[in-house]
N, C-alpha and C positions, 0 to 999 in steps of 0.2 A: 761838624757837630755830631756827637754820639747820641744814640738813643738809649734812654734808660729803660730798665725792665719795668713791666707794669707793677704798680703798687698793689699791695695785698687788697683783695676784694674787688680789684678792677681787672676785668678780662680784656685781653688784647683782641679777642675774637669778636666778630659782629654780634650784636644782640638780636635775638628773635623776640620782638615785643608785641607785634600786631597779632591779635587773636583771630583776625579775619584772613590773614595770609597763611599759606601753607608753610609748614616747617621745612627746614633743610631736608631734602628728600633722602639723602643717603642714610642718615642715622634713623630717621623716622620710619622710612619704608623697611630698612633692614631690621629694625626692632619688631615691626609687625610680622615680617617673615619668620623671624626667630621665635616670636611668641606662638605663632601658628604651627611651628615645628616642635613645640614643647621644650624649647631651649630657653627657659625662663631666666636663668642667670645671665646668659649672653644678651637677651633682649633688654634686660635691665641695664646692662653696661652700655648698649647702643643708645637707649633713650636717655641715660644719664648725661651723655655728651650734649644733647640739646637742652636738657633740663637745666644744666649748669649755666647755659648762656641765655636763659629765658627769664622773664619775670611776669608778674601779674597773673591773670587768669590762665594764660597758656602754660605758665610754669606749674600751676596747680593741676592742670589737666595731665601734663607729662608725669608729674609726681603721682597722681592717682593711677595712671597706667603702670608705672614702675611698682607701686605698692601692690597692685593687683597681681602682677607677675610674681612678685616675691611671696605673696600670700599663697599662691598655688605651689610654688617651690617648697615652702615650709610644709604645706599639707602633704606633698609627695614624700618629703623626708621624715614625716611623722611628728613634726613639731606643730601640734594642733593649737597650742596656745599662741605661738607666733603667727600661725595662719589666721586665726580669728582676729588677732590684734591688727595685723596688716590689712586684712579685709575691711575692718571697721574704718581704718584710716583711708583706704582707697575709696570706700563708699562715701565717706564724708566729702571727698573731692569730686567724685564722678556723679553723684546723685543730682547735682545741679546742672550738669552738662546736658545739652539737647540730645534727643535720641539718636540723631545723626549729626556728627561733628567731625570736622577735618577729614572727611572721607571715610569715617568709620561708623559702624552701627553700634554706638556706645550703649544704647538702651538694651540691645541684645546681650552685650557683654555683662551689664549689671545683673540681668536675670540669670544668665548662665553661671556667673561667678557666685551669686547668692546660693544657687542650687548646689554647686560644687562644694562650697565651704560648709553648707548645711550637712551634706552627706559625709564629708570628711570629718566633721565634728562629732558624728555619732560614735558612741562607745561600743558598737556592736561588731566591730572588726569587718565591716562590709568593705569590699574592694572599692577603691576610688573610681569614680566615673572618669570618662575622658575629660581632659581639662577644657575649659572654654576656648573658643576661637574668636579672633577679631575679624569680623566680616567687613570687607571693603565695600563702600557704596559706589556703584558705577557712576562715573561722571556723565551727565546728560550732554548730548551733542546738540548744538543749535542748528 
């Protein structure tokens, strides 16, 4: 019996659906490292791998992180309209996320990203500040 290829819209990869379980560590952790290294395009690529296999609230969380990274990238490249647009989309997804979520200080990211985009949007040719970082929340040991 031969196996047929997956139908369009159906992924052969396992789905990451549970918002309480951690994401596959390779792409998620790699994306965080790339984000914190300022490699926003590459982190977007890593996170997109898990975003494509996710659904529900966790998919929106990944999408918000991706949009935040791309907003920063647009600002760095001088595309301020694109930066503002992606920032608004990212905020719409990340604003409802708890301050600490999936091992990340998401509340801090929201504040830093807002400041970054605000400064980037000024028309006074100020240099861009350092981009936001994603702080990992240490796991408590029992």
